[in-house]
mmCIF file of the N, C-alpha and C atoms, coordinates in Angstrom:
data_MODEL
# 
_entry.id   MODEL 
# 
loop_
_atom_site.group_PDB 
_atom_site.id 
_atom_site.type_symbol 
_atom_site.label_atom_id 
_atom_site.label_alt_id 
_atom_site.label_comp_id 
_atom_site.label_asym_id 
_atom_site.label_entity_id 
_atom_site.label_seq_id 
_atom_site.pdbx_PDB_ins_code 
_atom_site.Cartn_x 
_atom_site.Cartn_y 
_atom_site.Cartn_z 
_atom_site.occupancy 
_atom_site.B_iso_or_equiv 
_atom_site.pdbx_formal_charge 
_atom_site.auth_seq_id 
_atom_site.auth_comp_id 
_atom_site.auth_asym_id 
_atom_site.auth_atom_id 
_atom_site.pdbx_PDB_model_num 
ATOM 1   N N  . MET A 1 1  ? 34.142  -45.955 2.375  1.00 0.00 ? 1  MET A N  1 
ATOM 2   C CA . MET A 1 1  ? 32.741  -45.304 1.723  1.00 0.00 ? 1  MET A CA 1 
ATOM 3   C C  . MET A 1 1  ? 31.619  -45.434 2.339  1.00 0.00 ? 1  MET A C  1 
ATOM 4   N N  . ILE A 1 2  ? 31.298  -46.586 2.509  1.00 0.00 ? 2  ILE A N  1 
ATOM 5   C CA . ILE A 1 2  ? 29.884  -47.001 3.026  1.00 0.00 ? 2  ILE A CA 1 
ATOM 6   C C  . ILE A 1 2  ? 29.910  -46.602 4.419  1.00 0.00 ? 2  ILE A C  1 
ATOM 7   N N  . SER A 1 3  ? 30.673  -46.701 5.200  1.00 0.00 ? 3  SER A N  1 
ATOM 8   C CA . SER A 1 3  ? 30.611  -46.139 6.584  1.00 0.00 ? 3  SER A CA 1 
ATOM 9   C C  . SER A 1 3  ? 30.402  -44.576 6.589  1.00 0.00 ? 3  SER A C  1 
ATOM 10  N N  . ALA A 1 4  ? 31.111  -43.895 5.807  1.00 0.00 ? 4  ALA A N  1 
ATOM 11  C CA . ALA A 1 4  ? 30.805  -42.698 5.661  1.00 0.00 ? 4  ALA A CA 1 
ATOM 12  C C  . ALA A 1 4  ? 29.419  -42.105 5.037  1.00 0.00 ? 4  ALA A C  1 
ATOM 13  N N  . LEU A 1 5  ? 29.021  -42.887 4.278  1.00 0.00 ? 5  LEU A N  1 
ATOM 14  C CA . LEU A 1 5  ? 27.563  -42.660 3.763  1.00 0.00 ? 5  LEU A CA 1 
ATOM 15  C C  . LEU A 1 5  ? 26.672  -42.947 4.762  1.00 0.00 ? 5  LEU A C  1 
ATOM 16  N N  . LEU A 1 6  ? 26.704  -44.135 5.487  1.00 0.00 ? 6  LEU A N  1 
ATOM 17  C CA . LEU A 1 6  ? 25.982  -44.164 6.720  1.00 0.00 ? 6  LEU A CA 1 
ATOM 18  C C  . LEU A 1 6  ? 26.012  -43.381 7.850  1.00 0.00 ? 6  LEU A C  1 
ATOM 19  N N  . ALA A 1 7  ? 27.004  -42.663 8.051  1.00 0.00 ? 7  ALA A N  1 
ATOM 20  C CA . ALA A 1 7  ? 27.205  -41.616 8.981  1.00 0.00 ? 7  ALA A CA 1 
ATOM 21  C C  . ALA A 1 7  ? 26.723  -40.250 8.686  1.00 0.00 ? 7  ALA A C  1 
ATOM 22  N N  . PHE A 1 8  ? 26.522  -39.994 7.228  1.00 0.00 ? 8  PHE A N  1 
ATOM 23  C CA . PHE A 1 8  ? 25.758  -38.901 6.908  1.00 0.00 ? 8  PHE A CA 1 
ATOM 24  C C  . PHE A 1 8  ? 24.358  -38.933 6.585  1.00 0.00 ? 8  PHE A C  1 
ATOM 25  N N  . THR A 1 9  ? 23.868  -40.136 6.519  1.00 0.00 ? 9  THR A N  1 
ATOM 26  C CA . THR A 1 9  ? 22.393  -40.393 6.147  1.00 0.00 ? 9  THR A CA 1 
ATOM 27  C C  . THR A 1 9  ? 21.720  -39.773 7.238  1.00 0.00 ? 9  THR A C  1 
ATOM 28  N N  . PRO A 1 10 ? 21.818  -39.974 8.463  1.00 0.00 ? 10 PRO A N  1 
ATOM 29  C CA . PRO A 1 10 ? 20.971  -39.621 9.561  1.00 0.00 ? 10 PRO A CA 1 
ATOM 30  C C  . PRO A 1 10 ? 20.886  -38.036 9.537  1.00 0.00 ? 10 PRO A C  1 
ATOM 31  N N  . ALA A 1 11 ? 21.950  -37.277 9.221  1.00 0.00 ? 11 ALA A N  1 
ATOM 32  C CA . ALA A 1 11 ? 22.220  -35.864 9.119  1.00 0.00 ? 11 ALA A CA 1 
ATOM 33  C C  . ALA A 1 11 ? 21.367  -35.353 8.245  1.00 0.00 ? 11 ALA A C  1 
ATOM 34  N N  . LEU A 1 12 ? 21.442  -35.781 6.853  1.00 0.00 ? 12 LEU A N  1 
ATOM 35  C CA . LEU A 1 12 ? 20.599  -35.645 5.813  1.00 0.00 ? 12 LEU A CA 1 
ATOM 36  C C  . LEU A 1 12 ? 19.228  -35.695 6.170  1.00 0.00 ? 12 LEU A C  1 
ATOM 37  N N  . LEU A 1 13 ? 18.787  -36.618 6.769  1.00 0.00 ? 13 LEU A N  1 
ATOM 38  C CA . LEU A 1 13 ? 17.276  -37.011 7.041  1.00 0.00 ? 13 LEU A CA 1 
ATOM 39  C C  . LEU A 1 13 ? 16.834  -35.770 8.105  1.00 0.00 ? 13 LEU A C  1 
ATOM 40  N N  . LEU A 1 14 ? 17.603  -35.667 9.043  1.00 0.00 ? 14 LEU A N  1 
ATOM 41  C CA . LEU A 1 14 ? 17.193  -34.622 10.064 1.00 0.00 ? 14 LEU A CA 1 
ATOM 42  C C  . LEU A 1 14 ? 17.257  -33.181 9.633  1.00 0.00 ? 14 LEU A C  1 
ATOM 43  N N  . ALA A 1 15 ? 18.075  -33.089 8.435  1.00 0.00 ? 15 ALA A N  1 
ATOM 44  C CA . ALA A 1 15 ? 17.971  -31.695 7.856  1.00 0.00 ? 15 ALA A CA 1 
ATOM 45  C C  . ALA A 1 15 ? 16.783  -31.230 7.255  1.00 0.00 ? 15 ALA A C  1 
ATOM 46  N N  . GLY A 1 16 ? 16.127  -32.360 6.887  1.00 0.00 ? 16 GLY A N  1 
ATOM 47  C CA . GLY A 1 16 ? 14.657  -32.165 6.188  1.00 0.00 ? 16 GLY A CA 1 
ATOM 48  C C  . GLY A 1 16 ? 13.704  -31.848 7.105  1.00 0.00 ? 16 GLY A C  1 
ATOM 49  N N  . CYS A 1 17 ? 13.738  -32.105 8.443  1.00 0.00 ? 17 CYS A N  1 
ATOM 50  C CA . CYS A 1 17 ? 12.811  -32.025 9.193  1.00 0.00 ? 17 CYS A CA 1 
ATOM 51  C C  . CYS A 1 17 ? 12.814  -30.606 9.648  1.00 0.00 ? 17 CYS A C  1 
ATOM 52  N N  . GLY A 1 18 ? 11.398  -30.039 10.050 1.00 0.00 ? 18 GLY A N  1 
ATOM 53  C CA . GLY A 1 18 ? 10.963  -28.672 10.355 1.00 0.00 ? 18 GLY A CA 1 
ATOM 54  C C  . GLY A 1 18 ? 9.798   -28.465 10.279 1.00 0.00 ? 18 GLY A C  1 
ATOM 55  N N  . PRO A 1 19 ? 9.244   -27.484 10.798 1.00 0.00 ? 19 PRO A N  1 
ATOM 56  C CA . PRO A 1 19 ? 7.838   -27.048 10.634 1.00 0.00 ? 19 PRO A CA 1 
ATOM 57  C C  . PRO A 1 19 ? 7.264   -26.925 9.402  1.00 0.00 ? 19 PRO A C  1 
ATOM 58  N N  . ASN A 1 20 ? 6.322   -27.683 9.103  1.00 0.00 ? 20 ASN A N  1 
ATOM 59  C CA . ASN A 1 20 ? 5.536   -27.391 7.680  1.00 0.00 ? 20 ASN A CA 1 
ATOM 60  C C  . ASN A 1 20 ? 4.587   -26.216 7.795  1.00 0.00 ? 20 ASN A C  1 
ATOM 61  N N  . ASP A 1 21 ? 4.484   -25.491 6.739  1.00 0.00 ? 21 ASP A N  1 
ATOM 62  C CA . ASP A 1 21 ? 3.519   -24.179 6.656  1.00 0.00 ? 21 ASP A CA 1 
ATOM 63  C C  . ASP A 1 21 ? 2.290   -24.443 7.258  1.00 0.00 ? 21 ASP A C  1 
ATOM 64  N N  . THR A 1 22 ? 1.904   -25.761 7.190  1.00 0.00 ? 22 THR A N  1 
ATOM 65  C CA . THR A 1 22 ? 0.373   -25.968 7.743  1.00 0.00 ? 22 THR A CA 1 
ATOM 66  C C  . THR A 1 22 ? 0.420   -26.503 9.019  1.00 0.00 ? 22 THR A C  1 
ATOM 67  N N  . ASP A 1 23 ? 1.526   -26.541 9.877  1.00 0.00 ? 23 ASP A N  1 
ATOM 68  C CA . ASP A 1 23 ? 1.618   -26.988 11.091 1.00 0.00 ? 23 ASP A CA 1 
ATOM 69  C C  . ASP A 1 23 ? 0.995   -25.954 12.158 1.00 0.00 ? 23 ASP A C  1 
ATOM 70  N N  . PRO A 1 24 ? 0.375   -26.231 13.228 1.00 0.00 ? 24 PRO A N  1 
ATOM 71  C CA . PRO A 1 24 ? -0.150  -25.231 14.103 1.00 0.00 ? 24 PRO A CA 1 
ATOM 72  C C  . PRO A 1 24 ? 1.058   -24.408 14.722 1.00 0.00 ? 24 PRO A C  1 
ATOM 73  N N  . GLY A 1 25 ? 1.182   -23.087 14.745 1.00 0.00 ? 25 GLY A N  1 
ATOM 74  C CA . GLY A 1 25 ? 2.036   -22.341 15.164 1.00 0.00 ? 25 GLY A CA 1 
ATOM 75  C C  . GLY A 1 25 ? 1.512   -21.494 16.642 1.00 0.00 ? 25 GLY A C  1 
ATOM 76  N N  . PRO A 1 26 ? 2.185   -20.526 16.909 1.00 0.00 ? 26 PRO A N  1 
ATOM 77  C CA . PRO A 1 26 ? 1.773   -19.871 18.051 1.00 0.00 ? 26 PRO A CA 1 
ATOM 78  C C  . PRO A 1 26 ? 0.506   -19.045 17.850 1.00 0.00 ? 26 PRO A C  1 
ATOM 79  N N  . GLY A 1 27 ? -0.463  -19.033 18.915 1.00 0.00 ? 27 GLY A N  1 
ATOM 80  C CA . GLY A 1 27 ? -1.736  -18.168 18.840 1.00 0.00 ? 27 GLY A CA 1 
ATOM 81  C C  . GLY A 1 27 ? -2.725  -18.868 17.982 1.00 0.00 ? 27 GLY A C  1 
ATOM 82  N N  . GLY A 1 28 ? -2.626  -20.196 17.838 1.00 0.00 ? 28 GLY A N  1 
ATOM 83  C CA . GLY A 1 28 ? -3.688  -20.779 16.860 1.00 0.00 ? 28 GLY A CA 1 
ATOM 84  C C  . GLY A 1 28 ? -3.670  -20.702 15.453 1.00 0.00 ? 28 GLY A C  1 
ATOM 85  N N  . VAL A 1 29 ? -2.530  -20.049 15.016 1.00 0.00 ? 29 VAL A N  1 
ATOM 86  C CA . VAL A 1 29 ? -2.393  -19.818 13.512 1.00 0.00 ? 29 VAL A CA 1 
ATOM 87  C C  . VAL A 1 29 ? -1.329  -20.726 12.915 1.00 0.00 ? 29 VAL A C  1 
ATOM 88  N N  . THR A 1 30 ? -1.417  -20.862 11.748 1.00 0.00 ? 30 THR A N  1 
ATOM 89  C CA . THR A 1 30 ? -0.301  -21.823 11.029 1.00 0.00 ? 30 THR A CA 1 
ATOM 90  C C  . THR A 1 30 ? 1.050   -21.081 11.104 1.00 0.00 ? 30 THR A C  1 
ATOM 91  N N  . VAL A 1 31 ? 2.201   -21.862 10.858 1.00 0.00 ? 31 VAL A N  1 
ATOM 92  C CA . VAL A 1 31 ? 3.186   -21.570 10.829 1.00 0.00 ? 31 VAL A CA 1 
ATOM 93  C C  . VAL A 1 31 ? 3.446   -20.217 9.700  1.00 0.00 ? 31 VAL A C  1 
ATOM 94  N N  . ALA A 1 32 ? 2.887   -20.465 8.428  1.00 0.00 ? 32 ALA A N  1 
ATOM 95  C CA . ALA A 1 32 ? 3.041   -19.814 7.557  1.00 0.00 ? 32 ALA A CA 1 
ATOM 96  C C  . ALA A 1 32 ? 2.042   -18.305 7.637  1.00 0.00 ? 32 ALA A C  1 
ATOM 97  N N  . GLU A 1 33 ? 1.003   -18.540 8.473  1.00 0.00 ? 33 GLU A N  1 
ATOM 98  C CA . GLU A 1 33 ? 0.182   -17.386 8.797  1.00 0.00 ? 33 GLU A CA 1 
ATOM 99  C C  . GLU A 1 33 ? 1.081   -16.660 9.881  1.00 0.00 ? 33 GLU A C  1 
ATOM 100 N N  . ALA A 1 34 ? 1.663   -17.245 10.778 1.00 0.00 ? 34 ALA A N  1 
ATOM 101 C CA . ALA A 1 34 ? 2.612   -16.444 11.649 1.00 0.00 ? 34 ALA A CA 1 
ATOM 102 C C  . ALA A 1 34 ? 3.640   -15.764 11.153 1.00 0.00 ? 34 ALA A C  1 
ATOM 103 N N  . ARG A 1 35 ? 4.213   -16.358 10.149 1.00 0.00 ? 35 ARG A N  1 
ATOM 104 C CA . ARG A 1 35 ? 5.250   -15.768 9.319  1.00 0.00 ? 35 ARG A CA 1 
ATOM 105 C C  . ARG A 1 35 ? 4.875   -14.474 8.639  1.00 0.00 ? 35 ARG A C  1 
ATOM 106 N N  . ALA A 1 36 ? 3.889   -14.419 7.966  1.00 0.00 ? 36 ALA A N  1 
ATOM 107 C CA . ALA A 1 36 ? 3.375   -13.557 7.125  1.00 0.00 ? 36 ALA A CA 1 
ATOM 108 C C  . ALA A 1 36 ? 3.075   -12.395 8.243  1.00 0.00 ? 36 ALA A C  1 
ATOM 109 N N  . LEU A 1 37 ? 2.338   -12.692 9.472  1.00 0.00 ? 37 LEU A N  1 
ATOM 110 C CA . LEU A 1 37 ? 1.943   -11.510 10.438 1.00 0.00 ? 37 LEU A CA 1 
ATOM 111 C C  . LEU A 1 37 ? 3.020   -10.849 10.915 1.00 0.00 ? 37 LEU A C  1 
ATOM 112 N N  . ASP A 1 38 ? 4.022   -11.695 11.056 1.00 0.00 ? 38 ASP A N  1 
ATOM 113 C CA . ASP A 1 38 ? 5.631   -11.217 11.549 1.00 0.00 ? 38 ASP A CA 1 
ATOM 114 C C  . ASP A 1 38 ? 6.056   -10.317 10.445 1.00 0.00 ? 38 ASP A C  1 
ATOM 115 N N  . GLU A 1 39 ? 6.094   -10.554 9.176  1.00 0.00 ? 39 GLU A N  1 
ATOM 116 C CA . GLU A 1 39 ? 6.492   -9.718  8.040  1.00 0.00 ? 39 GLU A CA 1 
ATOM 117 C C  . GLU A 1 39 ? 5.657   -8.352  7.845  1.00 0.00 ? 39 GLU A C  1 
ATOM 118 N N  . ALA A 1 40 ? 4.390   -8.738  8.061  1.00 0.00 ? 40 ALA A N  1 
ATOM 119 C CA . ALA A 1 40 ? 3.469   -7.475  7.975  1.00 0.00 ? 40 ALA A CA 1 
ATOM 120 C C  . ALA A 1 40 ? 3.847   -6.541  9.383  1.00 0.00 ? 40 ALA A C  1 
ATOM 121 N N  . ALA A 1 41 ? 3.856   -7.085  10.383 1.00 0.00 ? 41 ALA A N  1 
ATOM 122 C CA . ALA A 1 41 ? 4.283   -6.192  11.423 1.00 0.00 ? 41 ALA A CA 1 
ATOM 123 C C  . ALA A 1 41 ? 5.772   -5.290  11.256 1.00 0.00 ? 41 ALA A C  1 
ATOM 124 N N  . GLU A 1 42 ? 6.531   -6.082  10.600 1.00 0.00 ? 42 GLU A N  1 
ATOM 125 C CA . GLU A 1 42 ? 7.986   -5.517  10.443 1.00 0.00 ? 42 GLU A CA 1 
ATOM 126 C C  . GLU A 1 42 ? 7.868   -4.373  9.420  1.00 0.00 ? 42 GLU A C  1 
ATOM 127 N N  . MET A 1 43 ? 6.881   -4.547  8.427  1.00 0.00 ? 43 MET A N  1 
ATOM 128 C CA . MET A 1 43 ? 6.646   -3.589  7.266  1.00 0.00 ? 43 MET A CA 1 
ATOM 129 C C  . MET A 1 43 ? 6.079   -2.251  7.973  1.00 0.00 ? 43 MET A C  1 
ATOM 130 N N  . ILE A 1 44 ? 5.138   -2.515  8.967  1.00 0.00 ? 44 ILE A N  1 
ATOM 131 C CA . ILE A 1 44 ? 4.390   -1.438  9.477  1.00 0.00 ? 44 ILE A CA 1 
ATOM 132 C C  . ILE A 1 44 ? 5.260   -0.712  10.630 1.00 0.00 ? 44 ILE A C  1 
ATOM 133 N N  . GLU A 1 45 ? 6.199   -1.387  11.186 1.00 0.00 ? 45 GLU A N  1 
ATOM 134 C CA . GLU A 1 45 ? 7.141   -0.596  12.012 1.00 0.00 ? 45 GLU A CA 1 
ATOM 135 C C  . GLU A 1 45 ? 8.006   0.180   11.185 1.00 0.00 ? 45 GLU A C  1 
ATOM 136 N N  . GLN A 1 46 ? 8.756   -0.423  9.892  1.00 0.00 ? 46 GLN A N  1 
ATOM 137 C CA . GLN A 1 46 ? 9.381   0.376   9.175  1.00 0.00 ? 46 GLN A CA 1 
ATOM 138 C C  . GLN A 1 46 ? 8.817   1.704   8.710  1.00 0.00 ? 46 GLN A C  1 
ATOM 139 N N  . ARG A 1 47 ? 7.693   1.705   8.469  1.00 0.00 ? 47 ARG A N  1 
ATOM 140 C CA . ARG A 1 47 ? 6.955   3.007   8.072  1.00 0.00 ? 47 ARG A CA 1 
ATOM 141 C C  . ARG A 1 47 ? 6.724   4.197   9.183  1.00 0.00 ? 47 ARG A C  1 
ATOM 142 N N  . ARG A 1 48 ? 7.100   3.738   10.378 1.00 0.00 ? 48 ARG A N  1 
ATOM 143 C CA . ARG A 1 48 ? 6.871   4.783   11.164 1.00 0.00 ? 48 ARG A CA 1 
ATOM 144 C C  . ARG A 1 48 ? 8.078   6.185   11.225 1.00 0.00 ? 48 ARG A C  1 
ATOM 145 N N  . LEU A 1 49 ? 7.493   7.152   11.742 1.00 0.00 ? 49 LEU A N  1 
ATOM 146 C CA . LEU A 1 49 ? 8.327   8.596   11.330 1.00 0.00 ? 49 LEU A CA 1 
ATOM 147 C C  . LEU A 1 49 ? 9.421   8.492   12.289 1.00 0.00 ? 49 LEU A C  1 
ATOM 148 N N  . PRO A 1 50 ? 10.528  8.892   11.988 1.00 0.00 ? 50 PRO A N  1 
ATOM 149 C CA . PRO A 1 50 ? 11.628  9.127   12.913 1.00 0.00 ? 50 PRO A CA 1 
ATOM 150 C C  . PRO A 1 50 ? 11.291  10.270  13.969 1.00 0.00 ? 50 PRO A C  1 
ATOM 151 N N  . ASP A 1 51 ? 11.828  9.997   15.125 1.00 0.00 ? 51 ASP A N  1 
ATOM 152 C CA . ASP A 1 51 ? 11.754  11.130  16.051 1.00 0.00 ? 51 ASP A CA 1 
ATOM 153 C C  . ASP A 1 51 ? 12.026  12.319  15.693 1.00 0.00 ? 51 ASP A C  1 
ATOM 154 N N  . ALA A 1 52 ? 13.254  12.675  14.862 1.00 0.00 ? 52 ALA A N  1 
ATOM 155 C CA . ALA A 1 52 ? 13.259  13.959  14.322 1.00 0.00 ? 52 ALA A CA 1 
ATOM 156 C C  . ALA A 1 52 ? 12.339  14.608  13.473 1.00 0.00 ? 52 ALA A C  1 
ATOM 157 N N  . ALA A 1 53 ? 11.535  13.767  12.919 1.00 0.00 ? 53 ALA A N  1 
ATOM 158 C CA . ALA A 1 53 ? 10.409  14.292  12.039 1.00 0.00 ? 53 ALA A CA 1 
ATOM 159 C C  . ALA A 1 53 ? 9.478   15.062  12.870 1.00 0.00 ? 53 ALA A C  1 
ATOM 160 N N  . LEU A 1 54 ? 9.355   14.704  14.056 1.00 0.00 ? 54 LEU A N  1 
ATOM 161 C CA . LEU A 1 54 ? 8.141   15.392  14.923 1.00 0.00 ? 54 LEU A CA 1 
ATOM 162 C C  . LEU A 1 54 ? 8.836   16.581  15.588 1.00 0.00 ? 54 LEU A C  1 
ATOM 163 N N  . GLU A 1 55 ? 10.093  16.733  15.637 1.00 0.00 ? 55 GLU A N  1 
ATOM 164 C CA . GLU A 1 55 ? 10.762  17.930  16.261 1.00 0.00 ? 55 GLU A CA 1 
ATOM 165 C C  . GLU A 1 55 ? 10.827  19.159  15.386 1.00 0.00 ? 55 GLU A C  1 
ATOM 166 N N  . ASN A 1 56 ? 10.567  18.809  14.231 1.00 0.00 ? 56 ASN A N  1 
ATOM 167 C CA . ASN A 1 56 ? 10.670  19.862  13.207 1.00 0.00 ? 56 ASN A CA 1 
ATOM 168 C C  . ASN A 1 56 ? 9.401   20.865  13.054 1.00 0.00 ? 56 ASN A C  1 
ATOM 169 N N  . GLY A 1 57 ? 8.641   20.729  13.876 1.00 0.00 ? 57 GLY A N  1 
ATOM 170 C CA . GLY A 1 57 ? 7.463   21.556  13.917 1.00 0.00 ? 57 GLY A CA 1 
ATOM 171 C C  . GLY A 1 57 ? 6.116   20.717  13.445 1.00 0.00 ? 57 GLY A C  1 
ATOM 172 N N  . THR A 1 58 ? 6.267   19.745  12.867 1.00 0.00 ? 58 THR A N  1 
ATOM 173 C CA . THR A 1 58 ? 5.150   18.677  12.576 1.00 0.00 ? 58 THR A CA 1 
ATOM 174 C C  . THR A 1 58 ? 4.571   17.969  13.501 1.00 0.00 ? 58 THR A C  1 
ATOM 175 N N  . GLN A 1 59 ? 3.133   18.301  13.552 1.00 0.00 ? 59 GLN A N  1 
ATOM 176 C CA . GLN A 1 59 ? 2.406   17.501  14.659 1.00 0.00 ? 59 GLN A CA 1 
ATOM 177 C C  . GLN A 1 59 ? 2.090   16.179  13.893 1.00 0.00 ? 59 GLN A C  1 
ATOM 178 N N  . ALA A 1 60 ? 1.910   15.135  14.974 1.00 0.00 ? 60 ALA A N  1 
ATOM 179 C CA . ALA A 1 60 ? 1.342   14.117  14.566 1.00 0.00 ? 60 ALA A CA 1 
ATOM 180 C C  . ALA A 1 60 ? -0.303  14.050  14.625 1.00 0.00 ? 60 ALA A C  1 
ATOM 181 N N  . PRO A 1 61 ? -0.815  13.301  13.825 1.00 0.00 ? 61 PRO A N  1 
ATOM 182 C CA . PRO A 1 61 ? -2.298  13.364  13.822 1.00 0.00 ? 61 PRO A CA 1 
ATOM 183 C C  . PRO A 1 61 ? -2.935  13.215  15.106 1.00 0.00 ? 61 PRO A C  1 
ATOM 184 N N  . ASP A 1 62 ? -3.950  13.756  15.646 1.00 0.00 ? 62 ASP A N  1 
ATOM 185 C CA . ASP A 1 62 ? -4.520  13.664  16.661 1.00 0.00 ? 62 ASP A CA 1 
ATOM 186 C C  . ASP A 1 62 ? -5.164  12.298  17.044 1.00 0.00 ? 62 ASP A C  1 
ATOM 187 N N  . ALA A 1 63 ? -5.925  11.792  15.998 1.00 0.00 ? 63 ALA A N  1 
ATOM 188 C CA . ALA A 1 63 ? -6.723  10.730  15.884 1.00 0.00 ? 63 ALA A CA 1 
ATOM 189 C C  . ALA A 1 63 ? -6.736  9.858   14.688 1.00 0.00 ? 63 ALA A C  1 
ATOM 190 N N  . THR A 1 64 ? -6.681  8.707   14.709 1.00 0.00 ? 64 THR A N  1 
ATOM 191 C CA . THR A 1 64 ? -6.734  7.789   13.398 1.00 0.00 ? 64 THR A CA 1 
ATOM 192 C C  . THR A 1 64 ? -8.179  7.673   13.172 1.00 0.00 ? 64 THR A C  1 
ATOM 193 N N  . PRO A 1 65 ? -8.608  7.920   12.076 1.00 0.00 ? 65 PRO A N  1 
ATOM 194 C CA . PRO A 1 65 ? -9.902  7.655   11.470 1.00 0.00 ? 65 PRO A CA 1 
ATOM 195 C C  . PRO A 1 65 ? -10.359 6.091   11.570 1.00 0.00 ? 65 PRO A C  1 
ATOM 196 N N  . SER A 1 66 ? -11.579 6.076   12.182 1.00 0.00 ? 66 SER A N  1 
ATOM 197 C CA . SER A 1 66 ? -12.046 4.495   12.250 1.00 0.00 ? 66 SER A CA 1 
ATOM 198 C C  . SER A 1 66 ? -12.613 4.295   10.828 1.00 0.00 ? 66 SER A C  1 
ATOM 199 N N  . PRO A 1 67 ? -13.020 2.857   10.592 1.00 0.00 ? 67 PRO A N  1 
ATOM 200 C CA . PRO A 1 67 ? -13.474 2.397   9.568  1.00 0.00 ? 67 PRO A CA 1 
ATOM 201 C C  . PRO A 1 67 ? -14.921 3.260   9.100  1.00 0.00 ? 67 PRO A C  1 
ATOM 202 N N  . ASN A 1 68 ? -15.550 3.767   9.882  1.00 0.00 ? 68 ASN A N  1 
ATOM 203 C CA . ASN A 1 68 ? -16.778 4.201   9.777  1.00 0.00 ? 68 ASN A CA 1 
ATOM 204 C C  . ASN A 1 68 ? -16.776 5.718   9.419  1.00 0.00 ? 68 ASN A C  1 
ATOM 205 N N  . GLY A 1 69 ? -15.360 6.309   9.350  1.00 0.00 ? 69 GLY A N  1 
ATOM 206 C CA . GLY A 1 69 ? -15.190 7.639   9.036  1.00 0.00 ? 69 GLY A CA 1 
ATOM 207 C C  . GLY A 1 69 ? -15.045 8.727   10.302 1.00 0.00 ? 69 GLY A C  1 
ATOM 208 N N  . ASN A 1 70 ? -15.348 8.371   11.495 1.00 0.00 ? 70 ASN A N  1 
ATOM 209 C CA . ASN A 1 70 ? -15.435 9.052   12.498 1.00 0.00 ? 70 ASN A CA 1 
ATOM 210 C C  . ASN A 1 70 ? -14.008 9.021   13.298 1.00 0.00 ? 70 ASN A C  1 
ATOM 211 N N  . ALA A 1 71 ? -13.332 10.026  14.051 1.00 0.00 ? 71 ALA A N  1 
ATOM 212 C CA . ALA A 1 71 ? -12.116 9.752   14.658 1.00 0.00 ? 71 ALA A CA 1 
ATOM 213 C C  . ALA A 1 71 ? -12.186 8.730   15.812 1.00 0.00 ? 71 ALA A C  1 
ATOM 214 N N  . ALA A 1 72 ? -11.166 7.929   15.738 1.00 0.00 ? 72 ALA A N  1 
ATOM 215 C CA . ALA A 1 72 ? -11.243 6.916   16.628 1.00 0.00 ? 72 ALA A CA 1 
ATOM 216 C C  . ALA A 1 72 ? -10.869 7.872   18.082 1.00 0.00 ? 72 ALA A C  1 
ATOM 217 N N  . GLU A 1 73 ? -11.259 7.244   19.364 1.00 0.00 ? 73 GLU A N  1 
ATOM 218 C CA . GLU A 1 73 ? -11.086 7.914   20.414 1.00 0.00 ? 73 GLU A CA 1 
ATOM 219 C C  . GLU A 1 73 ? -10.272 7.000   21.504 1.00 0.00 ? 73 GLU A C  1 
# 
């Protein structure tokens, strides 16, 4: 019984290891910030129009308005 407990102890300790949310991640952001950016990018990608939507005669906008209200070029 004790040998089985000793065999599983290192596995349990290693299972608790992993990146902390405040650890530095890719691009100089924390792991939590990188995860939030990935989730936001996925949400934006899911909102894209399917290719068939543009084939129905609807046109995509020519330019995206910039924060100052003018069309971005």
